MARLUM-784775 format. One record per atom (N, C-alpha, C): x, y, z. Coordinates in steps of 0.1 Angstrom, whole numbers, padded with zeros to 4 digits, always signed. Example, Ala and Ser with C-alpha at 12.3 -4.5 7.8 and 13.67 -1.06 7.14 Angstrom:
<sites>
+0132-0057+0078/+0123-0045+0078/+0132-0033+0078/+0128-0022+0071/+0137-0011+0071/+0129+0000+0079/
</sites>
This chain:
<sites>
-0402+0701+0026/-0403+0688+0034/-0403+0687+0013/-0406+0693+0007/-0408+0695-0007/-0394+0697-0016/-0382+0705-0001/-0377+0707-0010/-0362+0693-0012/-0364+0686+0000/-0358+0679+0004/-0361+0668-0005/-0374+0659-0011/-0375+0656-0021/-0372+0652-0036/-0371+0672-0034/-0365+0677-0049/-0353+0673-0046/-0342+0681-0037/-0331+0676-0033/-0323+0662-0044/-0335+0656-0034/-0322+0644-0027/-0319+0636-0039/-0330+0634-0053/-0323+0625-0071/-0315+0625-0066/-0310+0648-0068/-0300+0649-0076/-0290+0644-0070/-0287+0646-0055/-0270+0636-0042/-0274+0631-0050/-0285+0622-0051/-0276+0602-0053/-0271+0601-0066/-0276+0613-0075/-0269+0604-0089/-0259+0612-0090/-0255+0619-0075/-0244+0628-0081/-0230+0620-0074/-0237+0616-0063/-0233+0604-0054/-0223+0589-0064/-0235+0585-0069/-0233+0571-0079/-0221+0579-0092/-0222+0585-0099/-0216+0598-0110/-0207+0599-0102/-0197+0606-0094/-0189+0601-0082/-0180+0590-0079/-0190+0576-0080/-0183+0561-0075/-0175+0557-0085/-0189+0558-0095/-0178+0557-0110/-0174+0567-0114/-0168+0576-0119/-0159+0583-0118/-0147+0580-0110/-0148+0572-0099/-0135+0573-0089/-0129+0562-0095/-0139+0553-0097/-0140+0541-0105/-0134+0533-0116/-0134+0544-0128/-0131+0543-0136/-0115+0548-0139/-0116+0558-0126/-0105+0560-0132/-0091+0555-0117/-0097+0543-0113/-0089+0536-0110/-0084+0521-0121/-0100+0520-0127/-0095+0510-0134/-0084+0514-0147/-0083+0527-0152/-0073+0535-0161/-0062+0539-0152/-0059+0536-0141/-0046+0539-0133/-0039+0528-0131/-0049+0514-0125/-0043+0502-0127/-0041+0499-0141/-0048+0500-0154/-0048+0495-0162/-0034+0483-0169/-0024+0500-0165/-0005+0490-0170/-0006+0471-0160/-0015+0475-0145/-0007+0471-0136/-0009+0456-0135/-0023+0459-0142/-0035+0448-0144/-0028+0443-0158/-0025+0449-0172/-0015+0440-0181/-0005+0434-0177/+0003+0435-0168/+0016+0435-0165/+0013+0419-0154/+0001+0420-0146/+0002+0409-0142/+0000+0396-0144/-0016+0405-0157/-0019+0396-0171/-0012+0383-0175/+0003+0390-0179/+0019+0390-0188/+0022+0378-0181/+0025+0387-0169/+0031+0372-0155/+0027+0356-0156/+0008+0361-0152/+0008+0347-0145/+0004+0341-0163/+0007+0345-0176/+0007+0336-0190/+0022+0332-0194/+0028+0341-0185/+0043+0334-0192/+0043+0322-0177/+0035+0317-0163/+0038+0310-0154/+0034+0298-0162/+0020+0302-0168/+0013+0291-0173/+0021+0284-0182/+0029+0290-0191/+0041+0291-0199/+0052+0274-0191/+0058+0286-0179/+0069+0283-0174/+0060+0265-0173/+0051+0265-0168/+0041+0255-0159/+0045+0240-0169/+0041+0243-0183/+0033+0241-0190/+0051+0230-0194/+0057+0239-0199/+0071+0234-0199/+0081+0219-0190/+0078+0227-0177/+0091+0221-0167/+0072+0206-0164/+0066+0210-0168/+0060+0197-0180/+0066+0185-0183/+0064+0190-0193/+0079+0187-0202/+0087+0180-0206/+0095+0191-0195/+0110+0185-0187/+0107+0174-0182/+0100+0169-0166/+0105+0156-0166/+0095+0146-0170/+0085+0148-0178/+0084+0137-0187/+0090+0129-0194/+0101+0142-0203/+0113+0127-0209/+0127+0126-0193/+0124+0137-0188/+0137+0133-0172/+0127+0116-0169/+0120+0115-0171/+0113+0102-0163/+0111+0089-0167/+0106+0096-0181/+0114+0087-0188/+0127+0080-0190/+0134+0090-0193/+0151+0085-0197/+0151+0077-0179/+0152+0080-0172/+0153+0077-0155/+0146+0059-0158/+0130+0061-0161/+0128+0047-0161/+0115+0054-0150/+0113+0060-0140/+0109+0062-0133/+0096+0063-0134/+0083+0049-0122/+0073+0050-0124/+0059+0063-0127/+0061+0061-0131/+0043+0070-0138/+0037+0074-0127/+0034+0066-0117/+0025+0076-0104/+0037+0085-0103/+0052+0080-0103/+0064+0095-0094/+0062+0102-0103/+0063+0102-0113/+0066+0119-0126/+0056+0122-0120/+0039+0121-0117/+0031+0123-0117/+0030+0129-0105/+0037+0126-0098/+0039+0139-0083/+0047+0146-0085/+0052+0142-0087/+0067+0151-0092/+0057+0159-0097/+0051+0155-0110/+0048+0173-0113/+0040+0186-0113/+0035+0177-0100/+0022+0179-0094/+0026+0190-0083/+0038+0190-0076/+0045+0192-0074/+0047+0205-0080/+0057+0203-0089/+0063+0214-0100/+0058+0222-0099/+0047+0217-0104/+0033+0231-0109/+0023+0238-0097/+0023+0234-0087/+0021+0237-0076/+0031+0250-0071/+0044+0241-0070/+0055+0257-0070/+0054+0272-0077/+0056+0265-0088/+0056+0274-0102/+0041+0284-0100/+0020+0280-0099/+0014+0291-0102/+0020+0294-0086/+0020+0287-0074/+0022+0298-0059/+0033+0307-0063/+0040+0309-0071/+0055+0325-0072/+0047+0333-0082/+0037+0328-0095/+0033+0336-0097/+0024+0338-0101/+0013+0337-0088/-0002+0351-0087/+0006+0355-0073/+0016+0353-0066/+0024+0359-0059/+0029+0367-0063/+0036+0374-0075/+0038+0381-0087/+0030+0393-0088/+0025+0387-0095/+0014+0390-0098/+0004+0402-0092/-0004+0389-0074/-0012+0400-0066/+0003+0411-0058/+0014+0414-0058/+0024+0419-0055/+0027+0433-0072/+0023+0430-0088/+0023+0438-0089/+0010+0445-0090/-0001+0438-0087/-0017+0447-0086/-0017+0457-0080/-0020+0443-0071/-0016+0453-0057/+0001+0463-0043/+0004+0472-0050/+0018+0474-0046/+0016+0471-0029/+0007+0477-0022/+0009+0479-0014/+0016+0466-0005/+0006+0447-0010/+0013+0439-0006/+0027+0436-0012/+0035+0434-0002/+0045+0429-0006/+0052+0409-0002/+0053+0407-0007/+0056+0393-0010/+0058+0383+0003/+0066+0399+0013/+0068+0396+0029/+0055+0386+0037/+0049+0398+0033/+0029+0397+0042/+0016+0384+0030/+0021+0383+0020/+0022+0380+0014/+0023+0360+0015/+0034+0362+0017/+0036+0348+0021/+0028+0345+0045/+0033+0358+0043/+0026+0353+0058/+0005+0351+0061/+0005+0358+0050/-0013+0353+0056/-0014+0342+0046/-0004+0334+0037/-0009+0324+0034/-0003+0315+0040/-0001+0319+0049/+0013+0310+0062/+0001+0302+0068/-0005+0318+0074/-0015+0313+0084/-0031+0302+0080/-0035+0311+0066/-0048+0300+0066/-0037+0280+0060/-0030+0283+0054/-0021+0268+0055/-0019+0256+0074/-0017+0273+0079/-0020+0258+0090/-0034+0258+0096/-0045+0267+0091/-0061+0266+0093/-0062+0253+0089/-0063+0255+0075/-0065+0242+0062/-0058+0230+0071/-0045+0228+0076/-0039+0221+0079/-0046+0213+0092/-0050+0218+0098/-0052+0213+0109/-0076+0207+0101/-0076+0219+0098/-0091+0211+0092/-0088+0197+0084/-0073+0197+0075/-0076+0185+0062/-0063+0177+0066/-0064+0173+0080/-0046+0163+0081/-0045+0152+0082/-0058+0145+0080/-0054+0132+0080/-0058+0129+0062/-0059+0135+0060/-0058+0144+0038/-0042+0138+0039/-0043+0150+0046/-0023+0152+0043/-0016+0141+0046/-0015+0141+0056/-0010+0131+0066/-0016+0122+0053/-0021+0114+0043/-0023+0100+0035/-0015+0107+0024/-0013+0122+0018/-0007+0126+0007/+0005+0129+0005/+0011+0131+0023/+0029+0132+0020/+0037+0114+0025/+0029+0105+0032/+0032+0100+0029/+0032+0093+0019/+0016+0094+0012/+0021+0087+0001/+0038+0092-0013/+0043+0102-0006/+0050+0113-0021/+0057+0107-0012/+0063+0098+0002/+0076+0092+0007/+0074+0081+0000/+0064+0075+0001/+0062+0059-0001/+0067+0060-0019/+0057+0062-0030/+0065+0064-0043/+0077+0069-0042/+0085+0080-0032/+0103+0085-0035/+0108+0071-0028/+0102+0063-0024/+0111+0054-0014/+0106+0041-0021/+0097+0039-0023/+0093+0025-0036/+0099+0008-0025/+0093+0011-0015/+0094+0004-0007/+0084-0008-0014/+0074-0009-0016/+0073-0016-0025/+0065-0021-0039/+0066-0022-0049/+0060-0017-0063/+0045-0023-0065/+0042-0020-0078/+0025-0024-0083/+0030-0038-0089/+0023-0047-0085/+0022-0064-0091/+0032-0068-0074/+0038-0060-0065/+0044-0066-0053/+0026-0081-0045/+0033-0081-0039/+0019-0089-0025/+0026-0085-0016/+0016-0080-0008/+0021-0070+0006/+0012-0072+0016/+0015-0078+0032/+0008-0076+0041/+0008-0063+0048/-0003-0060+0059/-0007-0049+0064/-0015-0043+0077/-0011-0047+0088/-0026-0043+0094/-0036-0054+0090/-0036-0073+0080/-0047-0075+0083/-0049-0073+0068/-0050-0061+0059/-0050-0058+0039/-0036-0069+0039/-0039-0084+0028/-0028-0088+0021/-0035-0087+0008/-0021-0091-0003/-0032-0092-0014/-0017-0088-0024/-0017-0085-0038/-0015-0073-0044/-0015-0062-0054/-0005-0059-0045/-0010-0044-0053/-0007-0035-0065/-0023-0034-0068/-0029-0031-0084/-0023-0016-0086/-0022-0003-0073/-0026+0012-0076/-0017+0016-0069/-0015+0029-0070/-0010+0038-0052/-0008+0047-0065/-0015+0057-0055/-0019+0075-0058/-0017+0076-0050/-0019+0093-0048/-0014+0093-0041/-0021+0100-0027/-0028+0097-0025/-0034+0097-0010/-0040+0081-0004/-0036+0068-0021/-0039+0056-0012/-0037+0042-0014/-0037+0032-0020/-0031+0019-0021/-0042+0010-0027/-0045+0000-0036/-0056-0001-0042/-0044-0018-0039/-0051-0024-0033/-0047-0038-0027/-0062-0048-0034/-0054-0060-0042/-0063-0070-0050/-0060-0088-0037/-0066-0084-0029/-0067-0096-0021/-0071-0110-0033/-0060-0124-0028/-0062-0141-0033/-0076-0139-0039/-0087-0136-0025/-0096-0138-0026/-0109-0133-0035/-0100-0122-0044/-0102-0115-0057/-0115-0103-0050/-0115-0097-0033/-0118-0084-0031/-0107-0075-0029/-0111-0063-0032/-0101-0046-0035/-0101-0039-0022/-0091-0039-0014/-0094-0032-0009/-0086-0017-0012/-0083-0006-0005/-0085+0005-0004/-0073+0013+0009/-0062+0012+0008/-0057+0008+0026/-0050+0024+0023/-0053+0035+0027/-0045+0049+0035/-0030+0052+0032/-0027+0054+0027/-0014+0053+0026/-0007+0056+0041/-0009+0064+0043/-0010+0069+0057/+0000+0055+0066/-0012+0041+0065/-0011+0029+0075/+0000+0023+0069/+0001+0017+0059/+0009+0018+0052/+0028+0022+0049/+0023+0033+0061/+0039+0044+0065/+0042+0045+0077/+0032+0039+0086/+0032+0040+0100/+0032+0024+0108/+0029+0016+0092/+0037+0001+0103/+0039-0005+0095/+0041-0011+0100/+0054-0027+0092/+0050-0034+0082/+0055-0034+0072/+0046-0042+0055/+0053-0052+0057/+0050-0060+0054/+0057-0074+0046/+0053-0075+0033/+0065-0077+0028/+0069-0077+0012/+0071-0088+0011/+0068-0100+0004/+0063-0112+0001/+0067-0115-0009/+0071-0104-0016/+0075-0110-0036/+0085-0096-0039/+0097-0097-0022/+0113-0087-0025/+0118-0094-0029/+0121-0107-0032/+0128-0123-0037/+0119-0127-0047/+0128-0135-0056/+0124-0145-0072/+0117-0157-0056/+0123-0160-0044/+0120-0174-0037/+0118-0169-0026/+0112-0178-0017/+0109-0176-0005/+0112-0190+0003/+0112-0189+0018/+0111-0206+0024/+0094-0209+0026/+0092-0219+0029/+0074-0224+0030/+0078-0234+0038/+0068-0241+0046/+0070-0257+0057/+0057-0260+0063/+0058-0274+0064/+0053-0281+0071/+0056-0284+0082/+0048-0297+0084/+0052-0304+0098/+0045-0320+0096/+0056-0327+0093/+0046-0342+0092/+0056-0354+0108/+0042-0364+0112/+0050-0370+0124/+0049-0384+0115/+0058-0393+0126/+0064-0408+0123/+0055-0413+0132/+0060-0432+0135/+0055-0435+0151/+0068-0429+0153/+0057-0437+0168/+0076-0442+0180/+0073-0448+0178/+0075-0460+0170/+0082-0471+0169/+0092-0473+0150/+0087-0459+0146/+0101-0459+0140/+0114-0455+0137/+0123-0457+0131/+0130-0446+0129/+0137-0439+0123/+0141-0431+0132/+0143-0413+0129/+0145-0412+0120/+0162-0423+0118/+0172-0412+0104/+0170-0419+0094/+0159-0432+0098/+0153-0436+0081/+0146-0435+0080/+0135-0430+0088/+0120-0420+0082/+0129-0403+0077/+0137-0398+0083/+0147-0383+0082/+0147-0385+0065/+0159-0394+0066/+0161-0396+0045/+0149-0398+0040/+0146-0407+0043/+0129-0409+0035/+0127-0397+0031/+0118-0388+0036/+0115-0375+0033/+0126-0367+0026/+0135-0364+0027/+0146-0353+0019/+0146-0360+0007/+0146-0365+0010/+0148-0378-0006/+0133-0372-0016/+0127-0379-0004/+0113-0372-0013/+0110-0358-0018/+0114-0347-0010/+0108-0335-0008/+0120-0331-0023/+0137-0327-0018/+0144-0330-0027/+0143-0333-0045/+0136-0348-0051/+0122-0349-0062/+0114-0336-0068/+0112-0334-0059/+0098-0326-0059/+0102-0312-0069/+0093-0311-0081/+0096-0299-0092/+0098-0287-0089/+0091-0278-0077/+0090-0271-0078/+0097-0267-0063/+0104-0280-0063/+0111-0270-0046/+0122-0267-0057/+0131-0254-0049/+0141-0248-0052/+0152-0250-0044/+0164-0258-0046/+0172-0270-0038/+0183-0267-0044/+0181-0258-0058/+0192-0247-0061/+0195-0235-0055/+0188-0230-0047/+0187-0217-0038/+0187-0225-0029/+0189-0234-0019/+0188-0233-0006/+0185-0250+0000/+0190-0253+0004/+0192-0272+0006/+0174-0268+0014/+0171-0286+0017/+0159-0292+0023/+0163-0290+0032/+0157-0292+0043/+0158-0287+0056/+0149-0296+0064/+0155-0306+0069/+0139-0314+0077/+0151-0321+0092/+0143-0323+0101/+0145-0311+0117/+0132-0323+0126/+0135-0334+0127/+0130-0338+0145/+0129-0324+0152/+0111-0322+0156/+0112-0305+0162/+0101-0312+0173/+0099-0323+0178/+0086-0326+0190/+0086-0338+0190/+0082-0342+0205/+0074-0352+0210/+0062-0352+0208/+0051-0355+0199/+0038-0349+0196/+0026-0362+0204/+0016-0364+0202/+0011-0367+0211/+0010-0389+0207/+0015-0387+0190/+0015-0400+0191/+0021-0403+0180/+0037-0393+0178/+0039-0391+0167/+0054-0381+0169/+0064-0387+0162/+0076-0377+0162/+0078-0369+0154/+0076-0352+0157/+0073-0351+0147/+0082-0341+0140/+0086-0341+0124/+0091-0330+0119/+0087-0319+0108/+0100-0312+0112/+0101-0298+0108/+0102-0300+0094/+0094-0297+0086/+0107-0299+0067/+0107-0278+0063/+0108-0282+0057/+0118-0267+0053/+0127-0269+0040/+0114-0260+0027/+0116-0261+0014/+0121-0248+0008/+0122-0241+0001/+0127-0229-0010/+0124-0233-0027/+0108-0219-0028/+0100-0221-0038/+0090-0207-0041/+0091-0196-0051/+0087-0189-0054/+0082-0184-0050/+0082-0171-0044/+0072-0162-0041/+0063-0161-0041/+0049-0160-0051/+0039-0159-0058/+0030-0169-0040/+0019-0160-0043/+0013-0174-0027/+0004-0185-0035/+0003-0183-0044/+0006-0198-0053/+0009-0209-0059/+0031-0204-0060/+0038-0210-0060/+0039-0217-0045/+0036-0209-0031/+0037-0216-0021/+0028-0225-0024/+0011-0225-0026/+0007-0234-0021/+0004-0244-0031/+0013-0250-0046/+0010-0252-0057/+0028-0269-0048/+0036-0254-0043/+0044-0268-0036/+0043-0279-0022/+0035-0275-0020/+0029-0275-0001/+0014-0288-0009/+0014-0284-0018/+0002-0301-0028/+0011-0307-0026/+0023-0306-0037/+0030-0319-0043/+0042-0322-0031/+0046-0317-0019/+0055-0320-0011/+0050-0328-0006/+0033-0324+0001/+0025-0332+0008/+0028-0347+0005/+0018-0345-0011/+0014-0355-0016/+0030-0366-0018/+0046-0360-0025/+0058-0362-0024/+0063-0380-0009/+0059-0372+0002/+0062-0374+0013/+0057-0386+0015/+0038-0380+0020/+0032-0393+0018/+0033-0403+0015/+0037-0406-0004/+0042-0415-0012/+0044-0427-0008/+0063-0418+0000/+0074-0424-0004/+0069-0430+0012/+0067-0428+0027/+0063-0428+0039/+0055-0445+0029/+0045-0445+0027/+0040-0457+0024/+0044-0466+0018/+0054-0456+0007/+0066-0472-0002/+0071-0478+0009/+0084-0474+0020/+0092-0478+0030/+0084-0482+0040/+0062-0482+0037/+0063-0493+0047/+0066-0481+0064/+0061-0469+0067/+0066-0460+0074/+0052-0455+0080/+0053-0457+0093/+0044-0459+0092/+0033-0440+0099/+0023-0437+0090/+0020-0423+0097/+0011-0422+0106/+0013-0420+0119/-0003-0425+0133/-0015-0415+0133/-0029-0427+0130/-0034-0418+0138/-0034-0414+0148/-0035-0402+0155/-0040-0398+0170/-0036-0407+0181/-0039-0416+0198/-0037-0418+0200/-0043-0415+0213/-0056-0427+0217/-0058-0424+0228/-0064-0436+0238/-0056-0424+0249/-0059-0446+0263/-0061-0437+0277/-0073-0446+0278/-0090-0440+0279/-0087-0447+0299/-0086-0438+0308/-0082-0449+0318/-0094-0449+0328/-0103-0452+0340/-0111-0454+0342/-0108-0464+0361/-0115-0451+0367/-0113-0452+0384/-0117-0473+0391/-0128-0472+0380/-0131-0488+0392/-0134-0498+0378/-0129-0511+0377/-0127-0521+0370/-0138-0520+0364/-0141-0519+0350/-0151-0517+0338/-0160-0536+0340/-0174-0540+0346/-0177-0556+0342/-0183-0554+0326/-0175-0568+0320/-0172-0570+0305/-0190-0581+0310/-0197-0579+0298/-0211-0589+0298/-0202-0593+0279/-0204-0606+0276/-0207-0614+0270/-0222-0615+0261/-0223-0606+0243/-0240-0609+0241/-0239-0623+0233/-0248-0629+0241/-0253-0643+0235/-0265-0641+0226/-0255-0643+0213/-0266-0642+0199/-0274-0655+0201/-0285-0652+0192/-0294-0657+0192/-0293-0674+0177/-0297-0687+0178/-0291-0688+0171/-0296-0697+0160/-0299-0686+0148/-0307-0686+0143/-0314-0704+0136/-0304-0719+0140/-0311-0725+0136/-0321-0735+0145/
</sites>
């Protein structure tokens, strides 16, 4: 036992010495490969930096949106660094071929893709939205109950400022998969209201008065499309007209023009003596009603 205890420290020391010697020899042997790998990574960083500068200049000349340029820079930067790291790995570890590295990376990407499915879906949807540009910052849109002005488009989501001041952050996948109404795609759009006149009025005369009143409103763009006044239905107490006109596409333009059109129609019909009726109600009773006259007390 004493002999074993005496020999053990020496064996341990020898084992550690041999292991350290092996590591040092391996590091010395791998030194040139490590140097080449560092050089490859340095060149990769330089190429990525130069490519970002090129994309910035091309984006300014082509007047690309800043978000689109950022997406292109991110994609190119990721691709360049991926290739550079693969090259550095094959230099340091000759047994790792590009095919094996890509296979391993592919399996890892599948696992990551399942784990972050929604995140990658929003990311890809953001790229496609920025590339296709179905709408731009400043547009008023509506999608799945979210309606307002686009303030920002990022890779993952879109920021929509509602007309009441609240901010809605919508995932890009929702905007990509669902119908989106772009209210400001054109400078003007049509709006309409319904106005009723009494059954006893002359319909053609009422239509002419309404048509003239709407055309004289300054916010009505009759230079784009003519004002339309159609008898629409037999209402409960009136003949209902649908009045349609074109105005600015912003929500505030719609509200302002409606305000002025309603006021102009009311004023014109009043001036012509055309009645805008209150709802009429006719009451019927199964049995005759007994009427009683109330005798007022004589104050005299």
